[in-house]
Structures are given as C-alpha cells and as structure tokens.
Backbone atoms as SQL, in Angstrom:
CREATE TABLE atoms (id INTEGER PRIMARY KEY, chain TEXT, resi INTEGER, resn TEXT, atom TEXT, x REAL, y REAL, z REAL);
INSERT INTO atoms VALUES
  (1, 'A', 1, 'UNK', 'N', 118.933, 93.187, 95.322),
  (2, 'A', 1, 'UNK', 'CA', 117.556, 93.020, 95.038),
  (3, 'A', 1, 'UNK', 'C', 117.449, 92.003, 94.027),
  (4, 'A', 2, 'UNK', 'N', 118.417, 91.977, 92.977),
  (5, 'A', 2, 'UNK', 'CA', 118.072, 91.139, 91.974),
  (6, 'A', 2, 'UNK', 'C', 118.267, 89.692, 92.399),
  (7, 'A', 3, 'UNK', 'N', 119.166, 89.364, 93.285),
  (8, 'A', 3, 'UNK', 'CA', 119.335, 87.937, 93.911),
  (9, 'A', 3, 'UNK', 'C', 118.028, 87.582, 94.572),
  (10, 'A', 4, 'UNK', 'N', 117.263, 88.383, 95.100),
  (11, 'A', 4, 'UNK', 'CA', 116.120, 88.250, 96.045),
  (12, 'A', 4, 'UNK', 'C', 115.027, 87.912, 94.870),
  (13, 'A', 5, 'UNK', 'N', 114.832, 88.701, 93.849),
  (14, 'A', 5, 'UNK', 'CA', 113.905, 88.618, 92.779),
  (15, 'A', 5, 'UNK', 'C', 114.191, 87.253, 92.016),
  (16, 'A', 6, 'UNK', 'N', 115.257, 86.801, 91.802),
  (17, 'A', 6, 'UNK', 'CA', 115.698, 85.615, 91.271),
  (18, 'A', 6, 'UNK', 'C', 115.282, 84.486, 92.174),
  (19, 'A', 7, 'UNK', 'N', 115.675, 84.401, 93.425),
  (20, 'A', 7, 'UNK', 'CA', 115.232, 83.372, 94.400),
  (21, 'A', 7, 'UNK', 'C', 113.667, 83.213, 94.353),
  (22, 'A', 8, 'UNK', 'N', 113.117, 84.370, 94.412),
  (23, 'A', 8, 'UNK', 'CA', 111.452, 84.113, 94.476),
  (24, 'A', 8, 'UNK', 'C', 111.151, 83.626, 93.053),
  (25, 'A', 9, 'UNK', 'N', 111.685, 84.076, 92.037),
  (26, 'A', 9, 'UNK', 'CA', 111.225, 83.462, 90.834),
  (27, 'A', 9, 'UNK', 'C', 111.513, 81.985, 90.512),
  (28, 'A', 10, 'UNK', 'N', 112.592, 81.417, 91.140),
  (29, 'A', 10, 'UNK', 'CA', 112.968, 79.996, 90.976),
  (30, 'A', 10, 'UNK', 'C', 112.071, 79.196, 92.029),
  (31, 'A', 11, 'UNK', 'N', 111.389, 79.899, 92.844),
  (32, 'A', 11, 'UNK', 'CA', 110.532, 79.222, 93.926),
  (33, 'A', 11, 'UNK', 'C', 109.049, 79.575, 93.547),
  (34, 'A', 12, 'UNK', 'N', 108.808, 80.135, 92.211),
  (35, 'A', 12, 'UNK', 'CA', 107.415, 80.150, 91.963),
  (36, 'A', 12, 'UNK', 'C', 106.616, 81.449, 92.418),
  (37, 'A', 13, 'UNK', 'N', 107.505, 82.545, 92.746),
  (38, 'A', 13, 'UNK', 'CA', 106.789, 83.787, 93.016),
  (39, 'A', 13, 'UNK', 'C', 107.343, 84.893, 92.060),
  (40, 'A', 14, 'UNK', 'N', 106.535, 85.950, 92.170),
  (41, 'A', 14, 'UNK', 'CA', 106.935, 87.212, 91.338),
  (42, 'A', 14, 'UNK', 'C', 107.000, 88.318, 92.304),
  (43, 'A', 15, 'UNK', 'N', 107.863, 89.202, 91.971),
  (44, 'A', 15, 'UNK', 'CA', 108.002, 90.403, 92.858),
  (45, 'A', 15, 'UNK', 'C', 107.801, 91.642, 91.898),
  (46, 'A', 16, 'UNK', 'N', 106.713, 92.286, 92.447),
  (47, 'A', 16, 'UNK', 'CA', 106.333, 93.682, 91.693),
  (48, 'A', 16, 'UNK', 'C', 107.543, 94.632, 91.801),
  (49, 'A', 17, 'UNK', 'N', 108.043, 94.858, 90.490),
  (50, 'A', 17, 'UNK', 'CA', 109.186, 95.913, 90.378),
  (51, 'A', 17, 'UNK', 'C', 108.518, 97.292, 90.094),
  (52, 'A', 18, 'UNK', 'N', 108.919, 98.189, 90.819),
  (53, 'A', 18, 'UNK', 'CA', 108.517, 99.616, 90.574),
  (54, 'A', 18, 'UNK', 'C', 109.557, 100.492, 91.053),
  (55, 'A', 19, 'UNK', 'N', 109.476, 101.853, 91.069),
  (56, 'A', 19, 'UNK', 'CA', 110.270, 102.852, 91.602),
  (57, 'A', 19, 'UNK', 'C', 110.886, 102.634, 92.889),
  (58, 'A', 20, 'UNK', 'N', 110.146, 101.968, 93.782),
  (59, 'A', 20, 'UNK', 'CA', 110.166, 102.055, 95.130),
  (60, 'A', 20, 'UNK', 'C', 111.255, 100.982, 95.302),
  (61, 'A', 21, 'UNK', 'N', 111.565, 100.026, 94.482),
  (62, 'A', 21, 'UNK', 'CA', 112.719, 98.997, 94.585),
  (63, 'A', 21, 'UNK', 'C', 114.014, 99.695, 94.708),
  (64, 'A', 22, 'UNK', 'N', 114.310, 100.710, 94.090),
  (65, 'A', 22, 'UNK', 'CA', 115.643, 101.292, 94.184),
  (66, 'A', 22, 'UNK', 'C', 115.718, 101.949, 95.747),
  (67, 'A', 23, 'UNK', 'N', 114.806, 102.597, 96.051),
  (68, 'A', 23, 'UNK', 'CA', 114.964, 103.165, 97.377),
  (69, 'A', 23, 'UNK', 'C', 114.850, 102.177, 98.401),
  (70, 'A', 24, 'UNK', 'N', 114.237, 101.089, 98.307),
  (71, 'A', 24, 'UNK', 'CA', 114.297, 100.029, 99.440),
  (72, 'A', 24, 'UNK', 'C', 115.704, 99.484, 99.374),
  (73, 'A', 25, 'UNK', 'N', 116.294, 99.047, 98.251),
  (74, 'A', 25, 'UNK', 'CA', 117.701, 98.684, 98.204),
  (75, 'A', 25, 'UNK', 'C', 118.676, 99.557, 98.882),
  (76, 'A', 26, 'UNK', 'N', 118.474, 101.001, 98.429),
  (77, 'A', 26, 'UNK', 'CA', 119.377, 101.971, 99.198),
  (78, 'A', 26, 'UNK', 'C', 119.030, 102.000, 100.661),
  (79, 'A', 27, 'UNK', 'N', 117.894, 101.821, 101.100),
  (80, 'A', 27, 'UNK', 'CA', 117.622, 101.955, 102.467),
  (81, 'A', 27, 'UNK', 'C', 118.294, 100.542, 103.212),
  (82, 'A', 28, 'UNK', 'N', 118.045, 99.392, 102.486),
  (83, 'A', 28, 'UNK', 'CA', 118.788, 98.303, 103.175),
  (84, 'A', 28, 'UNK', 'C', 120.360, 98.515, 103.061),
  (85, 'A', 29, 'UNK', 'N', 120.931, 98.944, 102.336),
  (86, 'A', 29, 'UNK', 'CA', 122.476, 99.049, 102.092),
  (87, 'A', 29, 'UNK', 'C', 122.863, 100.059, 103.233),
  (88, 'A', 30, 'UNK', 'N', 122.107, 101.191, 103.603),
  (89, 'A', 30, 'UNK', 'CA', 122.427, 102.309, 104.439),
  (90, 'A', 30, 'UNK', 'C', 121.917, 101.904, 105.986),
  (91, 'A', 31, 'UNK', 'N', 121.213, 100.716, 106.105),
  (92, 'A', 31, 'UNK', 'CA', 120.719, 100.404, 107.249),
  (93, 'A', 31, 'UNK', 'C', 119.560, 101.157, 107.793),
  (94, 'A', 32, 'UNK', 'N', 118.984, 101.905, 106.783),
  (95, 'A', 32, 'UNK', 'CA', 117.864, 102.738, 107.117),
  (96, 'A', 32, 'UNK', 'C', 116.542, 101.947, 107.334),
  (97, 'A', 33, 'UNK', 'N', 116.625, 100.693, 106.861),
  (98, 'A', 33, 'UNK', 'CA', 115.355, 99.619, 106.966),
  (99, 'A', 33, 'UNK', 'C', 115.756, 98.551, 107.644),
  (100, 'A', 34, 'UNK', 'N', 114.869, 98.080, 108.566),
  (101, 'A', 34, 'UNK', 'CA', 115.143, 96.960, 109.363),
  (102, 'A', 34, 'UNK', 'C', 114.815, 95.651, 108.649),
  (103, 'A', 35, 'UNK', 'N', 115.378, 94.600, 109.084),
  (104, 'A', 35, 'UNK', 'CA', 114.867, 93.284, 108.386),
  (105, 'A', 35, 'UNK', 'C', 113.467, 93.092, 108.553),
  (106, 'A', 36, 'UNK', 'N', 112.743, 93.346, 109.533),
  (107, 'A', 36, 'UNK', 'CA', 111.496, 93.269, 109.744),
  (108, 'A', 36, 'UNK', 'C', 110.619, 94.044, 108.499),
  (109, 'A', 37, 'UNK', 'N', 110.939, 95.344, 108.533),
  (110, 'A', 37, 'UNK', 'CA', 110.322, 96.167, 107.732),
  (111, 'A', 37, 'UNK', 'C', 110.637, 95.738, 106.181),
  (112, 'A', 38, 'UNK', 'N', 111.712, 95.256, 105.811),
  (113, 'A', 38, 'UNK', 'CA', 111.922, 94.626, 104.420),
  (114, 'A', 38, 'UNK', 'C', 110.991, 93.471, 104.304),
  (115, 'A', 39, 'UNK', 'N', 110.999, 92.409, 105.234),
  (116, 'A', 39, 'UNK', 'CA', 110.076, 91.376, 105.093),
  (117, 'A', 39, 'UNK', 'C', 108.493, 91.867, 104.892),
  (118, 'A', 40, 'UNK', 'N', 108.274, 92.672, 105.612),
  (119, 'A', 40, 'UNK', 'CA', 106.850, 93.403, 105.373),
  (120, 'A', 40, 'UNK', 'C', 106.692, 93.963, 103.966),
  (121, 'A', 41, 'UNK', 'N', 107.725, 94.617, 103.464),
  (122, 'A', 41, 'UNK', 'CA', 107.598, 95.200, 102.302),
  (123, 'A', 41, 'UNK', 'C', 107.615, 94.102, 101.203),
  (124, 'A', 42, 'UNK', 'N', 108.410, 93.125, 101.449),
  (125, 'A', 42, 'UNK', 'CA', 108.556, 92.050, 100.411),
  (126, 'A', 42, 'UNK', 'C', 107.111, 91.127, 100.354),
  (127, 'A', 43, 'UNK', 'N', 106.532, 91.010, 101.363),
  (128, 'A', 43, 'UNK', 'CA', 105.187, 90.459, 101.414),
  (129, 'A', 43, 'UNK', 'C', 104.226, 91.253, 100.672),
  (130, 'A', 44, 'UNK', 'N', 104.265, 92.530, 100.702),
  (131, 'A', 44, 'UNK', 'CA', 103.541, 93.408, 100.064),
  (132, 'A', 44, 'UNK', 'C', 103.720, 93.359, 98.620),
  (133, 'A', 45, 'UNK', 'N', 104.934, 92.962, 98.099),
  (134, 'A', 45, 'UNK', 'CA', 105.257, 93.225, 96.644),
  (135, 'A', 45, 'UNK', 'C', 105.672, 91.772, 96.034),
  (136, 'A', 46, 'UNK', 'N', 104.973, 90.685, 96.635),
  (137, 'A', 46, 'UNK', 'CA', 105.348, 89.466, 96.210),
  (138, 'A', 46, 'UNK', 'C', 104.140, 88.728, 96.005),
  (139, 'A', 47, 'UNK', 'N', 103.875, 87.941, 94.897),
  (140, 'A', 47, 'UNK', 'CA', 102.723, 87.197, 94.683),
  (141, 'A', 47, 'UNK', 'C', 102.988, 85.621, 94.142),
  (142, 'A', 48, 'UNK', 'N', 102.297, 84.849, 94.554),
  (143, 'A', 48, 'UNK', 'CA', 102.431, 83.323, 93.935),
  (144, 'A', 48, 'UNK', 'C', 102.551, 83.387, 92.451),
  (145, 'A', 49, 'UNK', 'N', 103.592, 82.732, 91.839),
  (146, 'A', 49, 'UNK', 'CA', 103.703, 82.734, 90.360),
  (147, 'A', 49, 'UNK', 'C', 102.517, 83.008, 89.581);
C-alpha cells in the first residue's frame, strides 16, 4: 500500500490514510478484494494534490 501511496504522491495526488487502509491491504493480499473494487476504493480515497 505504501508503494501505491508513494506513486500517487509523486504524481501529485494524496491518498486518505485511515484505519480502513490496513483492512484493504489484507483483503488484497488474501484475494478478498477484486481489482475493480480496489480501483473504486482508491478513487474514493484519492485527491488531487
């Protein structure tokens, strides 16, 4: 998740970091979250710089 946050930061975006980030990372690692669901979550938690 840190690599994702850094990529966004380097490209002028910020990701809202909250308690849910840990659960999302676990869900991705255990294949509980689809790519499409992650993209949707990321859009909801990302803002232009």
